[in-house]
N, C-alpha and C positions, 0 to 999 in steps of 0.2 A: 639699246638693251645690250650689247656685247660688254659695253663698259662697266655698266653695274655687277654683271657676273665677275669681271676681272677682281673687285674688289672684295669676293669672297674666295678665292681661288686657295688661300693658304689660310685656314682657319685654325687658331691656336687655342685650346681650353685652358682657361685661367683659373678656373673652379668647378668641379664638378660634385653631385651627390656622392657621399661616402655610406655604403650600407652599414658599415663597421662604427662609424662614428654618428650615425644617422643624421646627418646633416651635409650641407654643401662646404666643401673646404676647398682652399688652395691645393694645387695639384702641380707634381713636378713630372716633365717628360723624359721619359727613360727610351734608349735607342735598345731595339730588341734585337734585330736583324738588318743587315745589309745587303739588299737582294738585287739581282741583275734590272729588274724593273723600278726600282725602289727602294725607301728605305720602311722599315715598320718600327712605330714606337707604341710604347704603352704611358699611360697617364696612371700615375698614381697619388694615393693621397699623400700630402705633406705631413701630417699628422701621425699616422699609423702605418703607411706604407702600403695599405691594401691597394690592389688593382681596381682603378675605378673606370677604366675605357681604353680606347686604344686608336691608333691612326695608322695610315699608311699612305705614304706620299708617292709620286710618278716620277720623281727626280732621280736618274739613274747616276748622277756625278759622283754620289758617294762611293757607288760600287766601282766604277772606272778609276777611283782615286786608290783604291785597296790593291789594284793589281801591280805586281812589282813592273818597273821601266823593261821593256824588252820581250816582256812574256805574252802582251796581248797579240792575240792572234798567230802564235805559235804552236803548232800540234804537241802534244805530249809524246815523249820518247817511252818506249818501252825497255824495262831494264834488261 
């Protein structure tokens, strides 16, 4: 059973219903935020750009890649 769950851990939407176009259209995944607990994405209609869905992943590696080298774990200094 655990093996079947692993197949759907990272689901990507390729087409979703667009309320503006009034039909299912292709989507583009757009990065909104890089958070400590994962990244937040928005799915937009490829034809008109309307937001049609969203996703938050639980992979913090993108957040840690944005930190400058040597800054991680060092306390902030007051001026």
